[in-house]
All heavy atoms as a GROMACS GRO file, in nm:
protein
  623
    1PHE      N    1   1.911   3.259   2.540
    1PHE     CA    2   1.885   3.385   2.469
    1PHE      C    3   1.999   3.487   2.502
    1PHE      O    4   2.040   3.488   2.620
    1PHE     CB    5   1.749   3.447   2.514
    1PHE     CG    6   1.627   3.353   2.480
    1PHE    CD1    7   1.580   3.266   2.569
    1PHE    CD2    8   1.580   3.371   2.349
    1PHE    CE1    9   1.470   3.191   2.534
    1PHE    CE2   10   1.468   3.290   2.318
    1PHE     CZ   11   1.414   3.203   2.408
    2CYS      N   12   2.042   3.555   2.411
    2CYS     CA   13   2.138   3.659   2.418
    2CYS      C   14   2.258   3.620   2.503
    2CYS      O   15   2.335   3.539   2.459
    2CYS     CB   16   2.075   3.789   2.476
    2CYS     SG   17   2.180   3.935   2.457
    3ILE      N   18   2.280   3.677   2.619
    3ILE     CA   19   2.397   3.643   2.700
    3ILE      C   20   2.405   3.490   2.736
    3ILE      O   21   2.504   3.434   2.722
    3ILE     CB   22   2.402   3.723   2.834
    3ILE    CG1   23   2.427   3.870   2.802
    3ILE    CG2   24   2.512   3.678   2.930
    3ILE    CD1   25   2.406   3.971   2.916
    4GLY      N   26   2.282   3.436   2.774
    4GLY     CA   27   2.281   3.294   2.797
    4GLY      C   28   2.315   3.209   2.674
    4GLY      O   29   2.381   3.103   2.687
    5GLY      N   30   2.267   3.252   2.557
    5GLY     CA   31   2.290   3.172   2.431
    5GLY      C   32   2.439   3.178   2.398
    5GLY      O   33   2.501   3.075   2.365
    6GLY      N   34   2.497   3.297   2.414
    6GLY     CA   35   2.644   3.305   2.396
    6GLY      C   36   2.718   3.220   2.494
    6GLY      O   37   2.820   3.153   2.462
    7ALA      N   38   2.677   3.220   2.621
    7ALA     CA   39   2.748   3.141   2.721
    7ALA      C   40   2.728   2.992   2.692
    7ALA      O   41   2.825   2.914   2.712
    7ALA     CB   42   2.686   3.171   2.862
    8ALA      N   43   2.610   2.951   2.651
    8ALA     CA   44   2.593   2.811   2.612
    8ALA      C   45   2.680   2.764   2.499
    8ALA      O   46   2.742   2.657   2.500
    8ALA     CB   47   2.446   2.784   2.579
    9LEU      N   48   2.697   2.862   2.399
    9LEU     CA   49   2.783   2.827   2.288
    9LEU      C   50   2.926   2.814   2.329
    9LEU      O   51   2.995   2.723   2.294
    9LEU     CB   52   2.771   2.949   2.186
    9LEU     CG   53   2.828   2.932   2.048
    9LEU    CD1   54   2.784   2.800   1.977
    9LEU    CD2   55   2.802   3.048   1.968
   10ARG      N   56   2.976   2.906   2.417
   10ARG     CA   57   3.113   2.899   2.463
   10ARG      C   58   3.132   2.775   2.557
   10ARG      O   59   3.237   2.709   2.554
   10ARG     CB   60   3.148   3.022   2.539
   10ARG     CG   61   3.185   3.130   2.444
   10ARG     CD   62   3.169   3.271   2.490
   10ARG     NE   63   3.198   3.365   2.389
   10ARG     CZ   64   3.132   3.384   2.276
   10ARG    NH1   65   3.019   3.320   2.252
   10ARG    NH2   66   3.168   3.469   2.185
   11TYR      N   67   3.033   2.737   2.633
   11TYR     CA   68   3.042   2.614   2.716
   11TYR      C   69   3.053   2.489   2.627
   11TYR      O   70   3.132   2.402   2.654
   11TYR     CB   71   2.919   2.604   2.809
   11TYR     CG   72   2.928   2.489   2.900
   11TYR    CD1   73   2.996   2.494   3.020
   11TYR    CD2   74   2.867   2.363   2.868
   11TYR    CE1   75   3.006   2.390   3.108
   11TYR    CE2   76   2.885   2.255   2.954
   11TYR     CZ   77   2.948   2.267   3.070
   11TYR     OH   78   2.957   2.162   3.158
   12ALA      N   79   2.967   2.482   2.518
   12ALA     CA   80   2.977   2.370   2.434
   12ALA      C   81   3.107   2.366   2.357
   12ALA      O   82   3.159   2.250   2.334
   12ALA     CB   83   2.857   2.378   2.324
   13ASP      N   84   3.167   2.480   2.332
   13ASP     CA   85   3.303   2.477   2.270
   13ASP      C   86   3.408   2.428   2.369
   13ASP      O   87   3.501   2.355   2.326
   13ASP     CB   88   3.335   2.622   2.223
   13ASP     CG   89   3.462   2.633   2.139
   13ASP    OD1   90   3.481   2.544   2.052
   13ASP    OD2   91   3.539   2.725   2.158
   14ALA      N   92   3.398   2.466   2.498
   14ALA     CA   93   3.495   2.426   2.595
   14ALA      C   94   3.470   2.285   2.644
   14ALA      O   95   3.573   2.226   2.690
   14ALA     CB   96   3.490   2.528   2.715
   15HIS      N   97   3.351   2.241   2.645
   15HIS     CA   98   3.318   2.112   2.702
   15HIS      C   99   3.226   2.029   2.609
   15HIS      O  100   3.113   1.999   2.636
   15HIS     CB  101   3.242   2.136   2.836
   15HIS     CG  102   3.319   2.217   2.936
   15HIS    ND1  103   3.430   2.167   2.999
   15HIS    CD2  104   3.305   2.344   2.969
   15HIS    CE1  105   3.476   2.262   3.079
   15HIS    NE2  106   3.403   2.375   3.061
   16PRO      N  107   3.278   1.989   2.490
   16PRO     CA  108   3.194   1.922   2.397
   16PRO      C  109   3.138   1.789   2.446
   16PRO      O  110   3.036   1.746   2.405
   16PRO     CB  111   3.280   1.905   2.274
   16PRO     CG  112   3.423   1.919   2.324
   16PRO     CD  113   3.412   2.012   2.440
   17GLU      N  114   3.210   1.729   2.538
   17GLU     CA  115   3.163   1.598   2.601
   17GLU      C  116   3.043   1.621   2.689
   17GLU      O  117   2.961   1.526   2.705
   17GLU     CB  118   3.274   1.531   2.672
   17GLU     CG  119   3.316   1.586   2.800
   17GLU     CD  120   3.395   1.720   2.789
   17GLU    OE1  121   3.439   1.756   2.677
   17GLU    OE2  122   3.419   1.786   2.895
   18ARG      N  123   3.026   1.735   2.739
   18ARG     CA  124   2.913   1.766   2.833
   18ARG      C  125   2.799   1.834   2.759
   18ARG      O  126   2.684   1.834   2.808
   18ARG     CB  127   2.955   1.856   2.941
   18ARG     CG  128   3.052   1.782   3.036
   18ARG     CD  129   3.085   1.871   3.157
   18ARG     NE  130   3.182   1.803   3.239
   18ARG     CZ  131   3.245   1.861   3.342
   18ARG    NH1  132   3.226   1.985   3.366
   18ARG    NH2  133   3.332   1.796   3.409
   19ALA      N  134   2.825   1.893   2.646
   19ALA     CA  135   2.721   1.965   2.569
   19ALA      C  136   2.736   1.925   2.423
   19ALA      O  137   2.795   2.001   2.340
   19ALA     CB  138   2.738   2.117   2.590
   20PRO      N  139   2.680   1.812   2.387
   20PRO     CA  140   2.698   1.760   2.252
   20PRO      C  141   2.616   1.831   2.144
   20PRO      O  142   2.648   1.810   2.029
   20PRO     CB  143   2.658   1.612   2.261
   20PRO     CG  144   2.561   1.611   2.378
   20PRO     CD  145   2.610   1.718   2.473
   21ALA      N  146   2.531   1.927   2.187
   21ALA     CA  147   2.457   2.004   2.093
   21ALA      C  148   2.424   2.134   2.163
   21ALA      O  149   2.413   2.144   2.283
   21ALA     CB  150   2.324   1.935   2.052
   22VAL      N  151   2.406   2.242   2.082
   22VAL     CA  152   2.375   2.374   2.139
   22VAL      C  153   2.286   2.455   2.047
   22VAL      O  154   2.296   2.442   1.927
   22VAL     CB  155   2.510   2.454   2.183
   22VAL    CG1  156   2.583   2.481   2.053
   22VAL    CG2  157   2.474   2.571   2.264
   23ALA      N  158   2.194   2.530   2.111
   23ALA     CA  159   2.113   2.630   2.038
   23ALA      C  160   2.144   2.766   2.090
   23ALA      O  161   2.149   2.785   2.211
   23ALA     CB  162   1.966   2.593   2.049
   24VAL      N  163   2.159   2.860   2.008
   24VAL     CA  164   2.184   2.998   2.050
   24VAL      C  165   2.087   3.092   1.981
   24VAL      O  166   2.064   3.091   1.857
   24VAL     CB  167   2.333   3.041   2.018
   24VAL    CG1  168   2.367   3.025   1.873
   24VAL    CG2  169   2.363   3.184   2.061
   25PHE      N  170   2.008   3.161   2.060
   25PHE     CA  171   1.917   3.262   2.011
   25PHE      C  172   1.973   3.402   2.025
   25PHE      O  173   1.984   3.454   2.132
   25PHE     CB  174   1.786   3.255   2.084
   25PHE     CG  175   1.699   3.144   2.044
   25PHE    CD1  176   1.728   3.012   2.086
   25PHE    CD2  177   1.580   3.161   1.971
   25PHE    CE1  178   1.649   2.904   2.051
   25PHE    CE2  179   1.498   3.060   1.935
   25PHE     CZ  180   1.532   2.924   1.979
   26TYR      N  181   2.019   3.458   1.916
   26TYR     CA  182   2.089   3.585   1.909
   26TYR      C  183   2.188   3.608   2.019
   26TYR      O  184   2.195   3.716   2.077
   26TYR     CB  185   1.987   3.701   1.895
   26TYR     CG  186   1.865   3.692   1.982
   26TYR    CD1  187   1.866   3.716   2.122
   26TYR    CD2  188   1.742   3.644   1.923
   26TYR    CE1  189   1.750   3.705   2.195
   26TYR    CE2  190   1.625   3.632   2.004
   26TYR     CZ  191   1.634   3.664   2.137
   26TYR     OH  192   1.519   3.647   2.210
   27GLY      N  193   2.275   3.508   2.049
   27GLY     CA  194   2.383   3.527   2.144
   27GLY      C  195   2.509   3.555   2.059
   27GLY      O  196   2.517   3.534   1.943
   28ARG      N  197   2.618   3.599   2.132
   28ARG     CA  198   2.743   3.634   2.065
   28ARG      C  199   2.803   3.517   1.999
   28ARG      O  200   2.834   3.417   2.060
   28ARG     CB  201   2.835   3.695   2.174
   28ARG     CG  202   2.974   3.731   2.113
   28ARG     CD  203   3.064   3.790   2.213
   28ARG     NE  204   3.007   3.899   2.285
   28ARG     CZ  205   2.996   4.025   2.239
   28ARG    NH1  206   3.038   4.048   2.118
   28ARG    NH2  207   2.941   4.121   2.314
   29PRO      N  208   2.816   3.528   1.867
   29PRO     CA  209   2.880   3.416   1.791
   29PRO      C  210   3.026   3.405   1.831
   29PRO      O  211   3.091   3.495   1.872
   29PRO     CB  212   2.870   3.463   1.648
   29PRO     CG  213   2.762   3.566   1.643
   29PRO     CD  214   2.767   3.628   1.780
   30LEU      N  215   3.080   3.280   1.808
   30LEU     CA  216   3.218   3.252   1.832
   30LEU      C  217   3.303   3.314   1.720
   30LEU      O  218   3.263   3.324   1.607
   30LEU     CB  219   3.242   3.104   1.829
   30LEU     CG  220   3.179   3.022   1.948
   30LEU    CD1  221   3.197   2.874   1.922
   30LEU    CD2  222   3.236   3.060   2.081
   31ASP      N  223   3.428   3.353   1.762
   31ASP     CA  224   3.528   3.403   1.662
   31ASP      C  225   3.624   3.293   1.629
   31ASP      O  226   3.697   3.302   1.534
   31ASP     CB  227   3.604   3.519   1.726
   31ASP     CG  228   3.516   3.642   1.753
   31ASP    OD1  229   3.425   3.670   1.672
   31ASP    OD2  230   3.543   3.708   1.852
   32ALA      N  231   3.629   3.187   1.712
   32ALA     CA  232   3.721   3.074   1.688
   32ALA      C  233   3.652   2.951   1.754
   32ALA      O  234   3.576   2.961   1.845
   32ALA     CB  235   3.856   3.098   1.750
   33ILE      N  236   3.687   2.836   1.706
   33ILE     CA  237   3.635   2.706   1.754
   33ILE      C  238   3.752   2.627   1.811
   33ILE      O  239   3.843   2.603   1.738
   33ILE     CB  240   3.563   2.631   1.655
   33ILE    CG1  241   3.431   2.710   1.612
   33ILE    CG2  242   3.520   2.489   1.694
   33ILE    CD1  243   3.354   2.649   1.497
   34ASP      N  244   3.738   2.584   1.934
   34ASP     CA  245   3.841   2.503   2.000
   34ASP      C  246   3.794   2.356   2.006
   34ASP      O  247   3.870   2.270   1.975
   34ASP     CB  248   3.874   2.556   2.140
   34ASP     CG  249   3.944   2.692   2.133
   34ASP    OD1  250   4.027   2.708   2.051
   34ASP    OD2  251   3.902   2.776   2.221
   35GLY      N  252   3.679   2.330   2.060
   35GLY     CA  253   3.634   2.193   2.068
   35GLY      C  254   3.491   2.157   2.030
   35GLY      O  255   3.446   2.055   2.041
   36LEU      N  256   3.419   2.260   1.986
   36LEU     CA  257   3.278   2.246   1.945
   36LEU      C  258   3.265   2.140   1.841
   36LEU      O  259   3.330   2.138   1.741
   36LEU     CB  260   3.226   2.378   1.896
   36LEU     CG  261   3.078   2.392   1.860
   36LEU    CD1  262   2.995   2.376   1.992
   36LEU    CD2  263   3.046   2.528   1.794
   37LYS      N  264   3.175   2.045   1.866
   37LYS     CA  265   3.146   1.939   1.773
   37LYS      C  266   3.012   1.951   1.707
   37LYS      O  267   2.987   1.897   1.603
   37LYS     CB  268   3.155   1.804   1.843
   37LYS     CG  269   3.287   1.777   1.916
   37LYS     CD  270   3.399   1.756   1.818
   37LYS     CE  271   3.522   1.722   1.891
   37LYS     NZ  272   3.641   1.783   1.843
   38GLY      N  273   2.919   2.020   1.770
   38GLY     CA  274   2.786   2.039   1.716
   38GLY      C  275   2.692   1.922   1.747
   38GLY      O  276   2.728   1.834   1.829
   39PRO      N  277   2.581   1.926   1.693
   39PRO     CA  278   2.527   2.026   1.605
   39PRO      C  279   2.490   2.155   1.674
   39PRO      O  280   2.473   2.164   1.790
   39PRO     CB  281   2.399   1.963   1.545
   39PRO     CG  282   2.358   1.864   1.644
   39PRO     CD  283   2.484   1.817   1.716
   40VAL      N  284   2.480   2.266   1.592
   40VAL     CA  285   2.453   2.400   1.643
   40VAL      C  286   2.331   2.447   1.566
   40VAL      O  287   2.322   2.435   1.450
   40VAL     CB  288   2.571   2.492   1.615
   40VAL    CG1  289   2.536   2.636   1.651
   40VAL    CG2  290   2.692   2.450   1.692
   41LEU      N  291   2.242   2.506   1.648
   41LEU     CA  292   2.125   2.586   1.586
   41LEU      C  293   2.142   2.732   1.630
   41LEU      O  294   2.156   2.760   1.743
   41LEU     CB  295   1.991   2.530   1.642
   41LEU     CG  296   1.865   2.608   1.605
   41LEU    CD1  297   1.849   2.614   1.445
   41LEU    CD2  298   1.747   2.558   1.674
   42GLY      N  299   2.152   2.812   1.525
   42GLY     CA  300   2.170   2.955   1.551
   42GLY      C  301   2.043   3.030   1.499
   42GLY      O  302   2.010   3.010   1.383
   43ILE      N  303   1.990   3.116   1.581
   43ILE     CA  304   1.870   3.196   1.541
   43ILE      C  305   1.907   3.342   1.565
   43ILE      O  306   1.950   3.382   1.666
   43ILE     CB  307   1.753   3.161   1.637
   43ILE    CG1  308   1.721   3.013   1.633
   43ILE    CG2  309   1.630   3.245   1.603
   43ILE    CD1  310   1.668   2.953   1.510
   44PHE      N  311   1.897   3.416   1.446
   44PHE     CA  312   1.939   3.559   1.448
   44PHE      C  313   1.839   3.637   1.371
   44PHE      O  314   1.775   3.590   1.277
   44PHE     CB  315   2.076   3.576   1.386
   44PHE     CG  316   2.183   3.504   1.466
   44PHE    CD1  317   2.226   3.372   1.432
   44PHE    CD2  318   2.249   3.565   1.570
   44PHE    CE1  319   2.321   3.307   1.501
   44PHE    CE2  320   2.349   3.500   1.644
   44PHE     CZ  321   2.388   3.365   1.605
   45GLY      N  322   1.828   3.770   1.407
   45GLY     CA  323   1.751   3.865   1.326
   45GLY      C  324   1.837   3.937   1.234
   45GLY      O  325   1.950   3.969   1.259
   46SER      N  326   1.775   3.961   1.117
   46SER     CA  327   1.857   4.035   1.012
   46SER      C  328   1.885   4.175   1.048
   46SER      O  329   1.978   4.237   0.989
   46SER     CB  330   1.787   4.024   0.873
   46SER     OG  331   1.669   4.096   0.882
   47ASN      N  332   1.815   4.234   1.138
   47ASN     CA  333   1.836   4.373   1.180
   47ASN      C  334   1.886   4.382   1.322
   47ASN      O  335   1.864   4.486   1.385
   47ASN     CB  336   1.703   4.446   1.170
   47ASN     CG  337   1.661   4.469   1.030
   47ASN    OD1  338   1.738   4.464   0.935
   47ASN    ND2  339   1.529   4.499   1.006
   48ASP      N  340   1.958   4.280   1.366
   48ASP     CA  341   2.017   4.285   1.508
   48ASP      C  342   2.131   4.381   1.501
   48ASP      O  343   2.229   4.360   1.433
   48ASP     CB  344   2.061   4.143   1.538
   48ASP     CG  345   2.102   4.123   1.686
   48ASP    OD1  346   2.143   4.224   1.745
   48ASP    OD2  347   2.093   4.017   1.736
   49ASN      N  348   2.121   4.482   1.588
   49ASN     CA  349   2.228   4.586   1.595
   49ASN      C  350   2.338   4.538   1.683
   49ASN      O  351   2.448   4.595   1.680
   49ASN     CB  352   2.177   4.720   1.637
   49ASN     CG  353   2.114   4.710   1.777
   49ASN    OD1  354   2.105   4.610   1.836
   49ASN    ND2  355   2.067   4.832   1.824
   50GLN      N  356   2.324   4.434   1.760
   50GLN     CA  357   2.432   4.382   1.846
   50GLN      C  358   2.521   4.276   1.765
   50GLN      O  359   2.639   4.271   1.792
   50GLN     CB  360   2.379   4.319   1.971
   50GLN     CG  361   2.324   4.422   2.067
   50GLN     CD  362   2.286   4.364   2.205
   50GLN    OE1  363   2.351   4.275   2.258
   50GLN    NE2  364   2.185   4.416   2.261
   51PHE      N  365   2.452   4.195   1.695
   51PHE     CA  366   2.520   4.090   1.609
   51PHE      C  367   2.477   4.110   1.472
   51PHE      O  368   2.390   4.031   1.426
   51PHE     CB  369   2.491   3.952   1.669
   51PHE     CG  370   2.519   3.942   1.820
   51PHE    CD1  371   2.418   3.919   1.906
   51PHE    CD2  372   2.644   3.970   1.874
   51PHE    CE1  373   2.434   3.912   2.041
   51PHE    CE2  374   2.666   3.962   2.012
   51PHE     CZ  375   2.560   3.936   2.097
   52PRO      N  376   2.545   4.195   1.393
   52PRO     CA  377   2.496   4.224   1.256
   52PRO      C  378   2.514   4.110   1.162
   52PRO      O  379   2.592   4.012   1.189
   52PRO     CB  380   2.579   4.347   1.217
   52PRO     CG  381   2.699   4.342   1.310
   52PRO     CD  382   2.657   4.277   1.437
   53PRO      N  383   2.446   4.116   1.048
   53PRO     CA  384   2.458   4.002   0.956
   53PRO      C  385   2.598   3.959   0.918
   53PRO      O  386   2.625   3.841   0.905
   53PRO     CB  387   2.376   4.060   0.826
   53PRO     CG  388   2.281   4.150   0.894
   53PRO     CD  389   2.356   4.216   1.005
   54ALA      N  390   2.690   4.051   0.902
   54ALA     CA  391   2.826   4.015   0.863
   54ALA      C  392   2.890   3.929   0.972
   54ALA      O  393   2.964   3.835   0.939
   54ALA     CB  394   2.909   4.145   0.843
   55GLN      N  395   2.861   3.958   1.102
   55GLN     CA  396   2.918   3.872   1.210
   55GLN      C  397   2.850   3.737   1.211
   55GLN      O  398   2.922   3.633   1.236
   55GLN     CB  399   2.887   3.944   1.340
   55GLN     CG  400   2.959   3.878   1.458
   55GLN     CD  401   2.940   3.952   1.587
   55GLN    OE1  402   2.866   4.050   1.594
   55GLN    NE2  403   3.015   3.913   1.692
   56VAL      N  404   2.726   3.732   1.178
   56VAL     CA  405   2.658   3.596   1.173
   56VAL      C  406   2.706   3.522   1.054
   56VAL      O  407   2.728   3.400   1.062
   56VAL     CB  408   2.502   3.620   1.167
   56VAL    CG1  409   2.431   3.488   1.149
   56VAL    CG2  410   2.459   3.684   1.298
   57ASP      N  411   2.727   3.585   0.943
   57ASP     CA  412   2.786   3.521   0.824
   57ASP      C  413   2.921   3.460   0.850
   57ASP      O  414   2.948   3.346   0.812
   57ASP     CB  415   2.793   3.612   0.706
   57ASP     CG  416   2.653   3.661   0.649
   57ASP    OD1  417   2.548   3.597   0.684
   57ASP    OD2  418   2.653   3.760   0.580
   58ALA      N  419   3.000   3.544   0.923
   58ALA     CA  420   3.140   3.492   0.955
   58ALA      C  421   3.130   3.372   1.053
   58ALA      O  422   3.209   3.280   1.038
   58ALA     CB  423   3.215   3.609   1.022
   59PHE      N  424   3.035   3.376   1.138
   59PHE     CA  425   3.019   3.256   1.235
   59PHE      C  426   2.973   3.139   1.162
   59PHE      O  427   3.031   3.026   1.177
   59PHE     CB  428   2.912   3.300   1.337
   59PHE     CG  429   2.867   3.190   1.434
   59PHE    CD1  430   2.958   3.115   1.505
   59PHE    CD2  431   2.731   3.159   1.449
   59PHE    CE1  432   2.921   3.017   1.592
   59PHE    CE2  433   2.691   3.064   1.533
   59PHE     CZ  434   2.786   2.985   1.605
   60GLU      N  435   2.887   3.148   1.069
   60GLU     CA  436   2.836   3.036   0.991
   60GLU      C  437   2.950   2.978   0.899
   60GLU      O  438   2.967   2.860   0.895
   60GLU     CB  439   2.718   3.076   0.901
   60GLU     CG  440   2.655   2.959   0.830
   60GLU     CD  441   2.533   2.995   0.753
   60GLU    OE1  442   2.513   3.110   0.712
   60GLU    OE2  443   2.450   2.907   0.737
   61ALA      N  444   3.032   3.069   0.848
   61ALA     CA  445   3.152   3.023   0.766
   61ALA      C  446   3.248   2.948   0.853
   61ALA      O  447   3.305   2.847   0.815
   61ALA     CB  448   3.212   3.141   0.691
   62LEU      N  449   3.270   2.995   0.977
   62LEU     CA  450   3.354   2.939   1.074
   62LEU      C  451   3.312   2.797   1.106
   62LEU      O  452   3.391   2.701   1.104
   62LEU     CB  453   3.365   3.023   1.202
   62LEU     CG  454   3.451   2.961   1.318
   62LEU    CD1  455   3.598   2.963   1.280
   62LEU    CD2  456   3.429   3.056   1.436
   63LEU      N  457   3.182   2.777   1.131
   63LEU     CA  458   3.126   2.648   1.165
   63LEU      C  459   3.147   2.555   1.049
   63LEU      O  460   3.190   2.440   1.061
   63LEU     CB  461   2.980   2.659   1.195
   63LEU     CG  462   2.944   2.728   1.321
   63LEU    CD1  463   2.794   2.766   1.327
   63LEU    CD2  464   2.980   2.652   1.444
   64ARG      N  465   3.118   2.602   0.918
   64ARG     CA  466   3.136   2.520   0.804
   64ARG      C  467   3.280   2.480   0.784
   64ARG      O  468   3.312   2.356   0.762
   64ARG     CB  469   3.081   2.598   0.686
   64ARG     CG  470   3.069   2.520   0.563
   64ARG     CD  471   3.002   2.593   0.446
   64ARG     NE  472   3.017   2.738   0.439
   64ARG     CZ  473   2.927   2.824   0.472
   64ARG    NH1  474   2.804   2.793   0.511
   64ARG    NH2  475   2.954   2.952   0.463
   65ARG      N  476   3.373   2.574   0.799
   65ARG     CA  477   3.516   2.537   0.784
   65ARG      C  478   3.564   2.438   0.888
   65ARG      O  479   3.654   2.351   0.863
   65ARG     CB  480   3.599   2.664   0.798
   65ARG     CG  481   3.606   2.745   0.673
   65ARG     CD  482   3.712   2.851   0.677
   65ARG     NE  483   3.715   2.933   0.809
   65ARG     CZ  484   3.647   3.041   0.826
   65ARG    NH1  485   3.565   3.092   0.729
   65ARG    NH2  486   3.658   3.105   0.943
   66ALA      N  487   3.512   2.444   1.009
   66ALA     CA  488   3.542   2.351   1.115
   66ALA      C  489   3.474   2.213   1.101
   66ALA      O  490   3.496   2.125   1.186
   66ALA     CB  491   3.517   2.417   1.248
   67GLY      N  492   3.381   2.207   1.007
   67GLY     CA  493   3.305   2.080   0.992
   67GLY      C  494   3.202   2.052   1.100
   67GLY      O  495   3.161   1.943   1.123
   68VAL      N  496   3.156   2.158   1.164
   68VAL     CA  497   3.055   2.150   1.261
   68VAL      C  498   2.918   2.151   1.203
   68VAL      O  499   2.883   2.244   1.132
   68VAL     CB  500   3.069   2.262   1.372
   68VAL    CG1  501   2.956   2.265   1.471
   68VAL    CG2  502   3.200   2.260   1.443
   69PRO      N  503   2.835   2.050   1.220
   69PRO     CA  504   2.699   2.048   1.164
   69PRO      C  505   2.620   2.161   1.225
   69PRO      O  506   2.619   2.183   1.352
   69PRO     CB  507   2.641   1.915   1.204
   69PRO     CG  508   2.730   1.851   1.292
   69PRO     CD  509   2.862   1.928   1.297
   70ALA      N  510   2.557   2.249   1.139
   70ALA     CA  511   2.490   2.364   1.194
   70ALA      C  512   2.380   2.404   1.102
   70ALA      O  513   2.386   2.386   0.983
   70ALA     CB  514   2.591   2.481   1.208
   71GLU      N  515   2.281   2.464   1.163
   71GLU     CA  516   2.173   2.533   1.088
   71GLU      C  517   2.163   2.676   1.150
   71GLU      O  518   2.141   2.694   1.275
   71GLU     CB  519   2.042   2.464   1.106
   71GLU     CG  520   1.929   2.530   1.032
   71GLU     CD  521   1.801   2.457   1.046
   71GLU    OE1  522   1.799   2.331   1.071
   71GLU    OE2  523   1.696   2.514   1.018
   72VAL      N  524   2.189   2.776   1.070
   72VAL     CA  525   2.182   2.916   1.108
   72VAL      C  526   2.064   2.980   1.040
   72VAL      O  527   2.067   2.988   0.919
   72VAL     CB  528   2.312   2.988   1.084
   72VAL    CG1  529   2.304   3.134   1.127
   72VAL    CG2  530   2.428   2.923   1.155
   73GLN      N  531   1.968   3.015   1.114
   73GLN     CA  532   1.845   3.085   1.060
   73GLN      C  533   1.857   3.238   1.082
   73GLN      O  534   1.898   3.284   1.190
   73GLN     CB  535   1.726   3.030   1.126
   73GLN     CG  536   1.693   2.884   1.098
   73GLN     CD  537   1.653   2.863   0.958
   73GLN    OE1  538   1.572   2.937   0.905
   73GLN    NE2  539   1.696   2.752   0.908
   74ARG      N  540   1.815   3.307   0.981
   74ARG     CA  541   1.803   3.448   0.995
   74ARG      C  542   1.662   3.500   0.974
   74ARG      O  543   1.607   3.457   0.859
   74ARG     CB  544   1.898   3.522   0.894
   74ARG     CG  545   2.046   3.491   0.919
   74ARG     CD  546   2.126   3.515   0.786
   74ARG     NE  547   2.266   3.481   0.807
   74ARG     CZ  548   2.317   3.365   0.789
   74ARG    NH1  549   2.239   3.262   0.757
   74ARG    NH2  550   2.445   3.341   0.804
   75PHE      N  551   1.603   3.569   1.060
   75PHE     CA  552   1.468   3.612   1.043
   75PHE      C  553   1.470   3.761   0.993
   75PHE      O  554   1.512   3.850   1.061
   75PHE     CB  555   1.392   3.599   1.182
   75PHE     CG  556   1.362   3.455   1.212
   75PHE    CD1  557   1.461   3.376   1.271
   75PHE    CD2  558   1.240   3.404   1.180
   75PHE    CE1  559   1.435   3.243   1.294
   75PHE    CE2  560   1.213   3.269   1.206
   75PHE     CZ  561   1.313   3.191   1.265
   76GLU      N  562   1.418   3.772   0.872
   76GLU     CA  563   1.418   3.895   0.798
   76GLU      C  564   1.336   4.002   0.878
   76GLU      O  565   1.220   3.980   0.918
   76GLU     CB  566   1.362   3.879   0.663
   76GLU     CG  567   1.378   3.997   0.571
   76GLU     CD  568   1.518   4.032   0.544
   76GLU    OE1  569   1.604   3.942   0.529
   76GLU    OE2  570   1.545   4.150   0.544
   77GLY      N  571   1.404   4.118   0.895
   77GLY     CA  572   1.330   4.234   0.955
   77GLY      C  573   1.339   4.223   1.110
   77GLY      O  574   1.290   4.316   1.180
   78ALA      N  575   1.379   4.119   1.170
   78ALA     CA  576   1.384   4.106   1.316
   78ALA      C  577   1.514   4.170   1.378
   78ALA      O  578   1.623   4.151   1.319
   78ALA     CB  579   1.376   3.958   1.350
   79GLY      N  580   1.498   4.232   1.487
   79GLY     CA  581   1.608   4.289   1.557
   79GLY      C  582   1.658   4.199   1.665
   79GLY      O  583   1.627   4.078   1.673
   80HIS      N  584   1.727   4.258   1.757
   80HIS     CA  585   1.778   4.181   1.872
   80HIS      C  586   1.669   4.145   1.970
   80HIS      O  587   1.574   4.230   1.988
   80HIS     CB  588   1.890   4.259   1.942
   80HIS     CG  589   1.966   4.176   2.043
   80HIS    ND1  590   2.051   4.080   2.001
   80HIS    CD2  591   1.958   4.172   2.178
   80HIS    CE1  592   2.108   4.028   2.119
   80HIS    NE2  593   2.046   4.078   2.216
   81ALA      N  594   1.670   4.031   2.034
   81ALA     CA  595   1.570   3.989   2.134
   81ALA      C  596   1.433   3.985   2.079
   81ALA      O  597   1.336   4.019   2.145
   81ALA     CB  598   1.582   4.076   2.258
   82PHE      N  599   1.422   3.941   1.955
   82PHE     CA  600   1.280   3.945   1.893
   82PHE      C  601   1.188   3.826   1.936
   82PHE      O  602   1.074   3.834   1.920
   82PHE     CB  603   1.294   3.934   1.739
   82PHE     CG  604   1.359   3.807   1.681
   82PHE    CD1  605   1.275   3.702   1.646
   82PHE    CD2  606   1.497   3.795   1.668
   82PHE    CE1  607   1.332   3.585   1.594
   82PHE    CE2  608   1.544   3.685   1.616
   82PHE     CZ  609   1.467   3.575   1.576
   83VAL      N  610   1.246   3.725   2.011
   83VAL     CA  611   1.160   3.620   2.062
   83VAL      C  612   1.112   3.645   2.200
   83VAL      O  613   1.002   3.610   2.237
   83VAL     CB  614   1.237   3.483   2.061
   83VAL    CG1  615   1.156   3.373   2.128
   83VAL    CG2  616   1.274   3.446   1.915
   84THR      N  617   1.183   3.714   2.282
   84THR     CA  618   1.149   3.747   2.416
   84THR      C  619   1.056   3.854   2.431
   84THR      O  620   1.040   3.943   2.356
   84THR     CB  621   1.276   3.761   2.502
   84THR    OG1  622   1.348   3.874   2.453
   84THR    CG2  623   1.365   3.644   2.516
   0.00000   0.00000   0.00000
């Protein structure tokens, strides 16, 4: 979740052999992909003020361009930390 989700995503990008899949619940999306192979599950709220929809859209597009299998879910009306 949040900081941990972003850290897990960055770890999977840096060490794809050790983290062959990753789930991130409203953690900081990547701006670039170095080694991430996926699959990736991303869970975000549509009203997250820390990671707004445009940032999540850019992340999803980045994953798609890199050929990383991913499912990015957006929960309508949910803000940051809506699961915890």
